[in-house]
N, C-alpha and C positions, 0 to 999 in steps of 0.2 A: 816188774818186767818179766818177760819169758821169751824163749826162742821161738819166733814165728817162722823164720826162714833160715835155711842152711845155704852157705856160699860154696860154690865149686868153681875152681879155676879151669877155664876151658883151654886157653892157649896163650902163649907168649911168643910173638913173632915180630919180624922186623917191619911189617907194613905199618904205615901211619894211618890210623882210623880217623876218618873225617865225618862219617855219619853211620847210623846203624838202624836197621829195621828187623822185625821178627814176627813170626807167626807159628803157632803150634810149637814144635820142637826144633824149628829152623830159625837161624839168625843170619842176616845178610849184612856184610860190612861194605861200606863205601870208603875208598882210600883217597889220600891226597893226590895220588898219581893217576886217579881215574879208573881204578880197578874195582870190580864187583866180585865178592867172594861169598858163597853160601855154605854154612856148616849145618850139619844135623847133629843135635846133641841128645843122646839117649842115656838113661841111667845105667843100662846094662852094657850096651855096645860102645859107649863112650862117644868121642867126637869123630865125625866123618865129614870131609869136604865133599859137597855134592855138586857145586857149580863154581866155575872160575872164569872170569872174562878179564883178561889182562889189558885189553885195549878198548874198553868200553868208551872211555873219554880221555881227552888230553888234559882236561881240567879236573879239579877236585870234585868229588861227589858230595855236595853240600847238604842234601836232604833226601830221604827216601820214605815211601809209604807203601805198604803191601795191602792188596785187596785179595785175601785168601780165597774168597768164594769164587772169584773170577780168574784166579791165578795170574794176577797182574802186579807189576812192580812199577810204581811211579817214581821217577828219578829226576832230581834237579841238579844239573851240572852246566857249567858255563852259562849260568843265568837263563837256562831254558829247560822246559819240561820235556822228558822223554819217557816212553812207556815200553816195558819189556814183558815178554811172556816167560813165566817161570813154571809152566805146566810140565815141561819135559827136561829131565836132567841133562840129556845130551845136547840140548840146544844152547846151554850156557848163556842164559839171559838173552834169548833171541829178541832182537830189536823189532818193535812193532810200529812205533809212531814217534815222530818228533813234532812238537807243536810250535811253529814259528810265531804264532800270536802271543806266546808266553815270553818272548825275548825280553830280557831285562828283569826277569823274576828273581827275587832274592829269597823268598820263602813262600810256602804254600800250605793250605790246610784242606781237608777233604770232608765231605758228608756222604755217607754210604747208607742207603735205605733199601732193605730187602723186603719185598712184598710177595705174598702168596696169592695166586689167582684162584678163581673158583674151581679150576680143573686140578689144582694142586701144584702147578708149576711155580717155582720161585724165581723171581726176576730181581736183579740188583740194579739200583739206580745210583750212579756215581756222579757227584758234583765236585768241582775243584775251584778253590778260590786262590788266586795268585796275587802276591804283593809285587807290583811293578812300580818302582820308584814310590811316588806318593799316591798310588791308586790301587784299589782292589778290583780285579777283573775276574769275572765268573765264567766257568766253562762246565760242560758236561760230557761224559763219555758216551759216544754213540757210534756204532758201526766201526769199532777199532780205531777211533780217533777222537781227539778233543774238539768239541764244537762250542762256539760261543753261546752264552745264555743271554746275550744282549743286555748285560747288566754290569755296571761299573760304579764305583764309589770313590769320590775324591777325598783324600786324607789330608790332615793338617801336618803330618810328619811321616817319616819313613818308619813303618812298623818293625818291631823287633820280634814279635811272636804273634801267632794267630791260632784261633780255635773256633770251629764251626759246629754248632749243634742245632738242628732243626731250622727254625726261622731266624736264628741269631748268629751273628759272627762277632766274636770278641777280639778286639785289637789291643795289643800291648805296645805302647810307645816307651821311650826311655824314661818318661816321667809320669805317665798316667795310663789308665785303662778306659776304653769306651766299648759300647755294644751298639751294633747296627741291627735294626729290625728290618729284614728283607722280605717280610710276608706281604707287604703292600707294594704297589707299583713304584712308589718313591721310597727308597730306604730312609729310615728315621734313626737319628743318632741319639744315644743316651749316654751321658757321662757317668762313669762309675766312681773311681777314686784314684788318688795318686799311687805310684808304685812305692813311694817311701815318704815318710813325714819329714825326713831330715836331708838325706843325700839321694842322688840319682842312682837307681839300681836297674839292672836288667829285669824286664818283666818275666813272669813265669805263669803259664796257664795250662790246666789239665782238665780233661773231661772226667767227671766223677759220676758213678752210677748211671752212665749212659745218657743222662739228661740234665746234669748239673755242671756248673763251671767251678773249678777250684782255682782261685786266683791268689797269687802271692802279694803280700804287702808287708814291708819290713820283715819281722820274724813271724808273721801270722799267715795262715791259710784261710782265706775267706771263701765260703761256699755260696754261690750265687745261683738263683733260680732264673733261667732265661725267660720263662713264661711270664714273669712280672713285667717284661719289657715288650710284650707283644701288643700292637695297636689293634684293639678289638672294637672300639667305638668311635674311631676317628680322632681321638685325643691322645696326646703323648702320655705315656705312663710316667709317673713321678717316683723318685727314689728318695727316701729319707736317709740322710747321711749322718752318722754318728760323729762325735768329736774325733779328730784324727783321720777322718775321711772314710771310715768303714760304714757300709750300709747296714741299717738296722732291720731291714725286712728279710734278711736271710733266716731260714728256718733253723740253721745250726749256728752255734757259737763259734766265732773265729778261733782257729786252732793254733796254739803257740808252739813254735819250734825253737830249737836251741840257737839257731842263727838264720839269717835270710835264706830262702830256698833258691838253689841254683838250677834244679831240675826236679820234676815230679811225675810219677806215674800212679795210676790207681789199679790195685789188685784187690778186688772185693774180699774181705771188708777193710783192707788196709790202704792207707796213703803212704807210699814209699817215696821219700824225698832225699835229694842230695843236698847236704849242707856243707859248711866250710871244711870240717874235719872228719866227716863220716857220712854214712847213709843211715837215715832214721826211718823206722817203721812206726807209724802212729795210727791210732783208731779215732774215729769221729764220735764215739760214744764213751760215756763214763767221764770221771773227773781226771784220772791219771791216764793221759792219752798216749804217752810214750810206751810202745810195746817192745821195741828192740833197737839197739844202736849197733851199727856194723862199722867200726873204725878202720878195719883193714881195707875198706874200699874207699878210703879218703881220696885216692888219686883219680877216681873215675871222672869221666867227662860226659858220658852218655848213659841214659837209662831208657829202656824200652820194654813195654809189656808185650809178651808173646802169647800167652794163653793163661787160663785160670791156674794160679799158683806158680807161674813161671815168669821170671823177669831176667833180662840180660843187661849187664853193666859193662861198660868199656872205658878203658883209658886210651892213651895215645896209641899204644901197641899191645894192650892186654885185653882179655875178654873173660868175664865171669858169668856164671849162671846162678841166679838166686832162686831157690826152690822153696815152696811152702812146706813147712813141717806137717806131718800127717795130723789131720784135724783131731782125732781122738786123743792124741798125745797133748796137743795144745789145750784141748778142752779140759783135760784133767788138771793141767797146771792152772788154767784160768779159774776153775772152780775152787781150787785151793787158795787162790789169791782173792776170791770173791769178786771176780770180774765177770759177772753173770751176763751182762748185756753183750759183751764181745763173744762170750761162749755161745750165746744164742745165734748171733750173726754168723759165726763160723759153722755152726751145725746146719744152718739153713742152706749153705752152699756146699755141704758135704755130699758125697756120693752114696751115702748110706740108704738102705731101703726106706721108702716114704713112711711106712708105718713105724719103723724104729726111730726115724728122724723126728716124727711128730711126738712120739712118747718121750724122747730125750729132751726136746724143746720144752714140753710141758713140765717135766721134772725140774728143769733149770728155772723156769718161771716160778715154780713153787718155792725153790730154794731162795731165789732172788726176792720174792714177796716176803718170805719169813725174815730174811735179813733186813729188808726195809722196815718191816714192822718192828723188829727189835731195835732198830735205830730211830724209831718214832717218826719215820717218813710214811705216815699212814695212807695218804692219798695215793702216792706212788705204789705202795704195797697193794692197795686194792686194785689198781689197774693191772698189776702183775697177776693177782689172783684171777682177775677177769680173763686175761690172756691164757691162763693155765686151765680154764674151764673147770675149776674146782667146784665141788659140791658146796653151795652157799652155807650149808649147815656146818661144814668144817671151818669156814671162816668165822661163823658166829661163835663157835666154841673157843675162839681166841679171847672172847669176852665172857668169862665165867658167870658174871652177874646177869648176863642176858640169856643164858641157857636155861630153859624151863627146868624146874625142880622135878627130878624123876620120881614117879610114883613107886612105892615099894612093890617088888615083884614084877615090874614092867621090864621090857627089853631095854628101854632107854637107860635103866640104872647101870648098865654095863658100858655105856658110852663114856670114854674118858674125856675130861675137860682139859683145856689148854694149860700148859705149864708156863705161859707167858708171864713176865713179871708184872706186878701190880702197877697200874698207871696212876699218876697224880691227876688232880682235878683238871688242870689246863690241858694236859696231854690226853686225858680221857675224853674231854669234849672234842678235841681235834680227831681223835680216833673214831668217835661216834659219827662225826660229820662225814668222814671218809667212808665209814661203813654204810651210812645212809645212801651215799651216792652209788656204792657198789650194789647194795640190795635193790635199789630202784631199777637198775639195769637187769639184775637177776629176776626181778618180779616181771618185767616185760617179757622175758623169755618164757617164764612159767605160765603166764597168761596165754601165750601162743600155744603152749603144750596142752592147755586145758581143752582146746578144740578136739584133741584126741581122746578126751575123757579118761585120762590116766589117773588113777587114784594116787599114785606116788607124787605126781605133779601137784595135785590138789593138796596133799599133805605138806609138801615142801612150801607151797605158796602160803599155807597157814602159818608155818614157822617163820617165813620171811616177813609177813605182815605183822605178826606178833612181835618180832624183834624190832621192826621199824617203829612200832608203837612205843616200845621202851626207849628207843633212841630219841624219838621226837619229844618224849616227856622230859628227857635230859637236856635237849638242845633247843627245840622250837615247838612248844606245845600248841601253837596255832595250826599245825599240820595234823594234829591228832584226829580232829573231827572228820576232815576229808578222807583220811585213811580208813577210819571206822566205817564210813559209808560204802566203802568197797566190799565190805562184808566177807573178809577172808580171815580175820583174826581169830585165834583160838579163844573160845568163850571163857573158860575157867581161868586160864592164865591172864587174859586181858582184864577180866573182872577184878582179879586180885591186884593187878598192877594199878589199875585206875583207882581202886579204893585206897591203895597205899599212898597215891599222890593226891588223894581227895579231889579227883576229877569227876564230880558228880554229873555235870552236864554231859560230858563225853560218855559216861557210863550209861546214861539214858540212850544215847545214840547206839551204843553197843547192843543193849537189850533190844532196841527197836529193829536193828538190822538182823539180829539173830532170831527174831520172832518171839522174844521173851517179853511180850507186851504187858503181861500181868505184873511181872517184876518191875518193869519200868514205871507203870502206873502206881504201884504201891510206893515206890521211891519218890515219885512226884508228889503223892499225897502227904508223905512224911515231911518232905522238904518245904512244902507250901506254907507251913506255919512256923518255920524256923527263921528267926530274925537274922538277916544278913546273908542268907543262903542265895546262891545264884538262881535257884529255882523257887524262890519265895513267891507266893501268889498263885493265881489260878490259870494265868494265860498259857503257860507251857503245857499244863494238863489239857486245857481246851484244845490247843493246837494238835496235841498228840492224838486225842480222841477223834478229832475231825479227820485225821489222816488214816485212821484204821480201816474204814470202809465196811461194807456190808458183811464180809466174812467174820467180823469180830463184833457183831451187834450185841450179844449178851455182855461182852466185856465193856462195851460203850455204855450200856445201861447201868452196869454195876458201878463204874467209876464216875459216871456223870451225876450220880445221885448226890454226892457230897458237894459238888460244885453248884448244882441247882439249889441245894439247901442254903449254901452260903450267899449266893448272889444269883437269884433266878434269872434276872434279865441278862446278865453276862453269860450264865450257863446255857441259856437257850440258844446262843450262837453255835453251840455244838451241833445243833440240828438245822440251823438256818443260815449259816455263813455261805458266801458265794464260792464254794469249792465243788469240784466234780464229785469227790468222794462223799461230801455232805448231801448234795442234791440226789445222789443215787441211792441213799438209804431208803429202805422200805417205809414209806410214810405211814401206812396203816399200823405197823408195829410200833413205830415211834409214838403215834397217837395213843395206842393202847397203853404204852409205858407212862406217858404223861397223865392220862386219865386215871391210872391206878395209883400213881405216886405224887404227881405234881399237877393237880387239877387246875390250879390257877394259871398254868402256862398253856393250857389247851387252846384257849381263845387266841392269844397272840401267835401261837404256832400255826393255827389254821389260817389266821389272817395273813401271815407271811406266805403260806403256801398258795393262797388264792389270789391275793392282790399283787405279790411280788413275782412269784414263780408261775402265776397263771395256771394253776392246777385245775383241771376240769373234772376231777373225780367226783361223782355224785355223792358218794358216801361222805367225803370231806365237807362238801357244801351242806349236806343235811345236818352233819354234826355241828358245824359252826352256827347254823340257824338255831339248832337246839340249845347250844351254849348261850347264844344271845337271849333266847326266850327264857331259859331257866334263870339266867342272871338278872333279867328284867323283873321276873316275878319275885326274886329274893329282894331286890332293891325296893320294889313296890311295897312289899310287906314291911320293910324297914320304914318306909315313908308313912305307911298307915299307922305305925307306932309313934309317929311324931318326930322321927329323926330326919335330919337334912340329908338329902341324897342328890347332890348336884350332877352326878354322872348319869342320872336316870334318863334325861332327855337325849343326851348324845348317844346313849346305848340304844334307845328306841329308834333314833335316826339311822344308826348302823343296820339294825334289823330291817327297817323299812327299805333302805337302799339295797340290802342284800336280796330281799324278796323281789324287789322291783327290777334290778339290773341283772341278776344272775339267771342264766339259762340252763344251769347244770344241776340244780337240786331237783328232787322228786316231789312234786306238789302233793300227791296223794299221801306219801309217807309222812311228810311234814304236817299235813292237815290232821292226821290221826292223833297226834300228840298236842295239837294246838288248842289253847283254851277257847271256850265259847263266850265267856263273860268278860273278856278283856281283849285288847289288841285286835279289835274288830276291823279296823282299817287295814291292818296287815293281813287279817284273815281274808278280806276281800281280794287282796292281791293274789293270794294262793288260789282262791276260788276262780279268779279270772284266768289263771293258768289252766285250770280244769274246764274252762269254757262254760261254767255254770252261771250264765248271765243273770238269770232271775234272782239267784241268791246274792250275787254281788250288788245288783241294783237295789235289792231289798235292804241290804246293810247300809248302802249309801243314803237311801231315802228314808226308810222307816226308823233306823237306829241313829245314824249320824246326821240326817237331815241336810246332807251336803249335795245340793242339786248340781253344783258345778262339776264335782268329781264324777257324779253319775252321768252327766251329759258328756264329759270328756271320755269316760269309759265307753259310752254308746258310740261316740264318734270313732273311737279307735277300733271298734269291732264291727262297724257297719258293713264293711265289704264282705266279711265272713258270714254275717247274719243280718239280712236286710229287715228283719222283723224286730231288731233289738230296741228300736225307738217305740214300737208298739208296746213292748214289755215295760219300758220305762214309764210310758203314759199310764199303763194299767196300774203300776205301783202307786201312782199318785191318785188315780181315779177310784181305785178299789182299796181302801185302807184295811190293814189286817185287824183281826179281832184280838190277837195276842202277839207278843214279841216273837221274832224268829228264833231266839235262843233264850233259854232259861236264865233268869237273873239279869236280863237286859231290859231296860225301859225303852218304850217307843218314843220317838221324837215328837214333841207336842205339836209341831207344825203339820204333822201328817197323820194325826189320829183321825181327823176328818178329811174329807175331800178338799184339797187345796186348789181351788179353781184358778187363782191367779197364776200359780206355778204351772198348772196344766195349760192355761191359755198361752203363757209365754213360750212354753215348749212347742205347742201346736203352731204358733205363729213363726217361731224361729226355725223349725224343722218341718214345715208343712210338706215339702216335697218328699220327705222320707217317711211320712205317716199316711197310710191309706185310710181315707174317710170311711170306707165301707167296713173296715176292720175296727175302727175306733168309735163310731157313732153309737153303737149299742151300749158303750160304757159311759157315755157322757150323762150328766145329771139331767133328768127330764125337765127341770125348771130353768135350764141354762138358756138365756135369750139368744136368739139367732144372730142379732147384730154383733155379739161378742165373737161369733165364729166367722164373721164375714171375711176378715183378712186371711184366716186359715183356709177357708173354702176357696177363696179366689186364687190363692197360690196353688192349692191342690188341684183345682179344676184346670188351671192353666197348664200345669205339669201334665195332667192327663191328656189334654188336647194336643200339647206339643208332642207327646209320645205317639199319639194317634197319627198326627200329620207326618211325623217322621216315618212311621211304619208304612203309611200310604205312599209316600214318596219313594221309599225303597222298593215297594212292590212294583211301582210303575217303572222304575229304572231296570229292575230285574226282568220284567216282561219285555222291555225294549231290547235289552241285551240278548235275550233268548231268541227274539225274532231275527235280530241281525245274524246271529250264529246259524240259525236255520237256513237263512238265505245264502250265507257263505258256503254252507255244506252243499246245498243244492247246486251252487255255481261250480263247485269243485267236482261234483258228480257229473256235471255236463262236459267236463274236459275228457277228451279221448286222445290216444296216441297209438302208434303202430310199432310193433316189434317184429322184425323179420330176420332172415339169415345174415343180413348185412349190418345189423345193429351191434355196436361195439361199446363196451364199458370205457368211459374216458379215464378211469383210474388205472386199470390193469391192461387196457388195450386188447382185451379178449372179447369174443362174441358173447351175446346174451342168448343162451338157449331158451326155447319156449317154456321149458319146464322149471327153470331156475327162479329162485326168489330174488327180487330186486327192490330198489328204492328209487322213487322219483322225487327230485328236488324241486322246490318252487320255481327255479329258473328253467325247468324242463329237462335237465340232465337226468339220465337213468344210469344207475350203477348197481353192481352186485350188492346183495345184502352183506356179504362178507367184507367187501371193500368199504362199505359204509361203516361197518363196525370197527374196522381197522383205523379209519379216519377219526372216528369218534374217540377211540382209545388214545390216539396220539394227541388229540386236542385236549383231552382230560389230563394227560400227563404234563402238558405245558402249563 
């Protein structure tokens, strides 16, 4: 305990005090004989009587309340409210108003709300709640009189005490407490708890911290938040009650007193209560709540709060002033007793300069945090460090094993480490958990500071993250990887720590985030072959290489090599997986790499690019065709040696399909390297792309003897070249003297003129073959009857074309004649424009020299008006 208040006897006189009120340095006494007396109490000048009204009432003054802002004194006497003016000393409690509607009032409570307008004027709104028998009746002060609020509440019993705060009125009966929520149209009742668990006691209620209710129960003071009982959603709020009737939703633990409270006032930060044999001063914070006991005031009957640090106590005929001891003196005593929380609360209400006050509070938080840390209350200690706004590095130094080892010759070598006692394993883990929570908040602040690009903040953030890494490794290593991905940990220190704890997988993440990709890939390569390693195998390396992207292409090629050697198919996914980074790799460079070191993977890589990714690059298509061709030639050579080559036919089918369906390869470039003694059907496809129809048809007829493919080719190209069937017939009617390519044999069916095939083609495609063009190539000894069918179809086609032409000529001549007649008819139309002619669009005259337009209906408009109408129509 310490001395928080000093007691000063004010007066001893014969009047019988029945009630008391106070404000500032003034105290007002109400006597049993109806007198009102005001004293002014000053430390220097002493006690001075300022007002005295001997005959204010014939009955005792049972209750008084002062509204200092309005210089009003509300008095309850003879069961009726009266109001006095205390603004002038000479008026001696000038009577202002008597409220007949309050007749029968036994006690009252008030709610005073001061509001500041936009113009700076302060207005005070005063409301009064009177207990009249078993009813609460509400009034408000308006124009120097009490007016009804048209609100009343029926009660179950006669109230013994009242307290009003905001929307809630707390009522204390002889055996219980209730709260009424008056924020809605219909007041709602909420039961609190009994006044005592054993016997009936007088209730006691006090307003604490301006918005909380301090309610007495047995020997406890229960702090209740009235906002919990506000009806916000149309449903009644519920209260969870503990055994013994105390509510469990209070934010503060019930405060134990030496005996049941008889009276209570709140003087920040103390609760001053009257108990059986003394006045006790208690704090709401800390474990030891008793601050001071004042037994010499055991005879008091009344307590009233006047101003900050000033309380008046009164007995039947005595009056005392209780003054707060100077805060610096109290603070010194509290710090010696290690009551840091109370020291902080006192400093907050002191009149010291704001800067000094903030510095003092910060120092107390520091002392309190270190005390808590010493007592192994780590979580509470970290919260105090947070409030003290201490440098996080100073907190980290409390853990010597977390502080980075200083390099020789560096400035950090001079930084002292903590002298805190060594912690056991269980305590150390709790300390780490508390430190993690503290550093997480500190990290958020430093991230915000990074927006200012301050190097100090970046350095501190690096220290915080590195320390968090060490803490996570001791408590919850599943959080290590997410932390490393934030990329703020110190590289060397984190690398050393992770290696010490054998966190190889997390070490890879550290290297990756710090851009040390080569170190990461070397480690992956080493771990891939170690049995039981978390990084055993190739998958992690493949995924890492896939995520590197174009900027690290040489590194990708360097470390993809061993993966491709071990498993080519799996390794190829480095360049073919469905990832943005993989698809954006320069494909030509990847192709060069595969051609130079892994030629067997060139074909599958190109097939993926073209068939899956639909790459239309001409170079890639040319290379794939070349790969097919070269591979076919190698397999064919193996087959010629007598080996079984089952993949030969499928490979040739791929080549044929590629040449037939792809529109992106360069046929002239492909043709340059294409063999002439094999793959002639594929060569025909290439020649077809070059529109060399005679060579294509020569291959199909003279070498392959495939009339069907030759005919299909001619059909496909007939629209572009109507003479292609002539070329096809000539290939049959004029056999070559030697093969079209060296090393290729002519087909036996077409070494001589094949009349049957020629006649079939003539008859089947008679309309596409001009007889004048083809007759000179027919054999002289071919009988005419064999050509009858061809000639008949051909002549009919010629006649049909001629008739069609004649018909079109006749129709065109007829249309020309009709148009000439229509023109002549229009030329015969005449009209007259004179000074009375008006444009129907603009209603203006048509001058003789202006341009105009005549519509078919005879209307004549200006050319400009016609253009405007045409533009408007076009826009629609």
